[in-house]
Every structure is written in C-alpha cells, then in structure tokens.
C-alpha positions as CSV (number, residue, x, y, z in Angstrom):
1,M,0.1,-0.2,0.1
2,A,2.1,2.9,-1.4
3,R,0.8,6.1,-0.1
4,D,1.0,9.2,-2.2
5,L,3.1,11.5,-0.3
6,P,4.1,14.9,-1.8
7,R,7.6,15.0,-3.2
8,V,10.0,17.0,-1.0
9,A,13.0,18.8,-3.0
10,P,16.3,17.8,-2.1
11,R,18.0,19.9,0.5
12,A,20.2,22.3,-1.1
13,R,23.6,22.4,-0.3
14,A,25.1,25.5,0.9
15,S,26.7,27.3,-2.1
16,T,30.4,28.3,-1.6
17,P,31.8,31.0,-3.9
18,K,33.8,30.0,-6.7
19,K,37.3,30.7,-6.4
20,T,38.9,32.5,-9.0
21,T,41.8,30.5,-10.6
22,A,44.7,32.5,-11.9
23,K,44.2,30.7,-15.5
24,A,40.6,32.3,-15.5
25,E,41.7,35.9,-14.5
26,K,44.4,35.5,-17.3
27,A,41.9,34.3,-20.0
28,A,39.7,37.5,-18.7
29,T,42.5,39.7,-19.2
30,K,43.2,38.5,-22.5
31,R,39.8,39.0,-23.5
32,V,39.6,42.7,-22.5
33,D,43.5,42.9,-24.0
34,D,42.0,41.6,-27.5
35,L,39.0,44.0,-27.3
36,G,41.2,46.8,-26.5
37,T,43.4,46.1,-29.5
38,R,40.4,45.5,-31.9
39,I,39.1,49.0,-30.6
40,A,42.5,50.5,-31.1
41,A,42.8,49.2,-34.5
42,A,39.2,50.7,-35.8
43,V,40.2,54.0,-34.0
44,A,43.7,54.1,-35.8
45,R,41.9,53.5,-39.3
46,A,39.2,56.4,-38.3
47,V,41.7,59.0,-37.0
48,P,43.1,60.2,-40.5
49,L,39.5,61.0,-41.7
50,I,38.8,62.8,-38.3
51,E,41.7,64.9,-38.7
52,K,40.3,66.0,-42.1
53,G,37.1,67.2,-40.4
54,N,34.8,64.1,-40.7
55,Y,32.6,63.0,-37.7
56,P,34.0,60.4,-35.8
57,S,31.0,57.9,-36.5
58,V,31.0,58.9,-40.2
59,A,34.9,58.1,-40.3
60,A,34.5,55.1,-38.4
61,A,31.7,53.7,-41.0
62,A,33.9,54.6,-44.0
63,T,36.6,52.4,-42.4
64,G,34.5,49.5,-41.8
65,T,33.0,50.1,-38.0
66,P,29.3,50.1,-37.8
67,T,27.8,53.4,-36.7
68,R,25.9,51.7,-33.9
69,T,29.0,49.9,-32.6
70,W,31.1,53.2,-32.8
71,T,28.4,55.0,-30.9
72,E,28.4,52.1,-28.0
73,W,32.2,52.6,-27.8
74,E,32.0,56.2,-27.4
75,A,29.3,56.1,-24.4
76,R,31.2,53.4,-22.8
77,A,34.4,55.7,-23.1
78,R,32.6,58.6,-21.4
79,A,31.5,56.3,-18.8
80,G,35.4,55.7,-18.2
81,D,35.1,52.2,-19.0
82,E,38.6,50.3,-20.1
83,P,39.6,49.6,-22.7
84,W,37.2,51.9,-24.6
85,M,38.5,55.0,-22.8
86,S,42.1,54.5,-23.3
87,A,41.4,53.4,-27.2
88,M,39.1,56.3,-28.0
89,L,41.8,59.0,-26.8
90,P,43.2,59.3,-30.4
91,V,39.6,60.4,-31.4
92,D,40.0,63.6,-29.0
93,H,43.3,64.4,-30.3
94,A,42.0,64.2,-34.0
95,L,39.1,66.2,-33.3
96,A,41.8,68.9,-31.8
97,I,43.7,68.6,-34.8
98,A,40.9,69.0,-37.4
99,E,39.7,72.1,-35.3
100,T,43.2,73.9,-35.3
101,T,43.6,73.2,-38.9
102,H,40.7,75.2,-39.7
103,V,41.2,78.0,-37.5
104,A,44.7,78.2,-38.9
105,A,43.3,78.3,-42.5
106,I,40.9,81.1,-41.1
107,V,43.4,83.3,-39.2
108,E,46.2,82.9,-42.0
109,P,44.6,82.0,-45.1
110,K,46.7,81.0,-48.1
111,K,47.0,83.4,-50.9
112,D,47.0,82.8,-54.6
113,Y,49.7,83.9,-57.0
114,N,48.4,87.2,-57.4
115,G,48.4,87.7,-53.6
116,R,44.7,87.3,-53.0
117,V,42.5,85.3,-50.6
118,D,40.0,82.8,-51.6
119,A,37.0,84.1,-49.5
120,T,35.1,81.1,-50.2
121,R,37.7,78.9,-48.8
122,I,37.6,80.9,-45.5
123,H,33.8,80.6,-45.4
124,S,33.6,76.7,-45.9
125,R,36.1,76.5,-43.0
126,Q,33.7,78.7,-41.0
127,W,31.0,76.6,-42.1
128,M,32.8,73.3,-41.0
129,L,33.6,74.9,-37.5
130,E,29.9,76.1,-36.9
131,R,28.5,72.5,-37.5
132,S,31.2,70.3,-35.9
133,R,32.0,72.4,-33.2
134,K,28.6,74.1,-32.2
135,A,29.2,74.9,-28.7
136,R,32.3,76.7,-29.5
137,W,31.9,78.1,-32.8
138,G,28.1,77.9,-33.8
139,P,26.0,81.1,-34.4
140,R,24.9,82.7,-31.1
141,I,21.6,84.1,-32.9
142,E,19.1,81.8,-31.0
143,L,21.1,83.1,-27.5
144,R,20.8,86.6,-28.2
145,M,17.1,86.3,-29.2
146,K,16.4,84.7,-26.3
147,L,18.3,87.1,-23.8
148,E,16.7,90.2,-26.0
149,E,13.2,88.5,-25.2
150,E,13.9,88.0,-21.5
151,F,15.2,91.4,-21.1
152,R,12.1,92.8,-22.9
153,E,10.0,90.6,-20.5
154,L,11.6,91.6,-17.4
155,L,11.8,95.5,-18.3
156,T,8.3,95.4,-19.1
157,V,7.3,93.9,-15.7
158,R,9.7,96.2,-13.9
159,L,8.4,99.3,-15.7
160,R,4.9,98.7,-15.4
161,A,5.3,98.1,-11.6
162,E,7.2,101.6,-11.3
163,L,5.5,103.5,-13.9
164,S,2.0,105.1,-13.7
165,A,-0.1,103.4,-16.7
166,G,0.1,106.7,-18.7
167,A,3.8,107.3,-18.1
168,Y,4.4,103.6,-19.1
169,E,2.2,103.7,-22.5
170,E,4.2,107.0,-23.2
171,L,7.4,105.3,-22.9
172,V,6.3,102.5,-25.1
173,R,5.2,104.7,-27.8
174,A,8.5,106.9,-27.5
175,L,10.6,103.6,-27.8
176,S,8.6,102.3,-30.7
177,K,9.1,105.4,-32.7
178,L,12.7,105.2,-32.2
179,E,12.8,101.7,-33.1
180,D,11.1,102.6,-36.3
181,E,13.2,105.3,-37.3
182,G,16.5,103.4,-36.6
183,E,17.4,105.4,-33.8
184,L,17.9,102.6,-31.3
185,V,21.1,100.6,-32.0
186,D,21.6,97.1,-30.9
187,G,25.2,97.6,-29.7
188,E,27.2,95.8,-32.5
C-alpha cells in the first residue's frame, strides 16, 4: 500500500563561492586586451579621416566599423570604462587637430599667386567649425534673441510696476518711434 506522499525537494547544499583561478583571471585579461586591440585598430583607421574634419561616427563607418558599434564605444569611453576610454583617446586628439587646422586656415589664409585670399575657402572652414563644434563656434543668434526677449519681458514687468499706466504707455510709444526710425542701435 503505497501512499501518495508529496515529494520534497532535496535539501540544497550551501553554496560556496567559486574561487577565481589564476587561469580564469588570465583568460579574462586576455579577452579585455583583445577587445582593446580591436578597438584601437578601428580607431587608428578612423583617425586620419577625423583629422580631415569628418565626424567620428562617419569616419568609423567609412573604415568598416558600424555606426552603432562606434556610438556604443563612445558611450562606454565617456562612462570611463576600460579599454574603451584608453582606445578612444586618439579621437579627441584628432578632433583637436581638425579644429586647429580650420582655425589656422581662417586666421592665416593661403593666398593665390596674385596675393589674393579665396574668401570661399575661409567661409567653408567657418561653416565646418560652426557645424562640427557648435558649442564653441556655432552662431549665437538663438541665444541673443532669447536674451533680448527675456530682457524685454523683465523690463516690461519692472516698468509696469514702477510707472503709472499713462507714463508706461508714453514710454512704449517713444521707444517704438525710435525703433521705427532706426535710432535704437543694438550695440554691435
């Protein structure tokens, strides 16, 4: 007469942490070193194109590294992960070379045999800097417009609070007239 007793799972043994062997550590180090070598090789192929002014991801794609892979490498490098951080250092150097090359060509432009400067080349270099290094060389139009708008708003609020309604309206009319006549200069 066999009774149907519920089955009990065998008792789990206390797990002990596996000891890392020197062999396993060596294998892990080799994998990281191999990855670092592969990244460094891809970077080395892309650097000459970056120095000429190409975006790093475009230079990488042109030399056989998928853009998505390159972007992941850049993110890992920014996070401070090795070997990505060390392998991507030449990219920063190449970007600096590209920027200084463009600036030098603007500041000391080459002249033709008649001693004339080709303005088109200067403008193309400026264009490259404005697009590749927006924070430093990009146009400041949007910022200026925003500051002017904030200043006008602040001035309006402050003036309305300080002046009577009639005095405020008179001031606005006078400023509008000056602006229409071109008497208000923007400081440039």
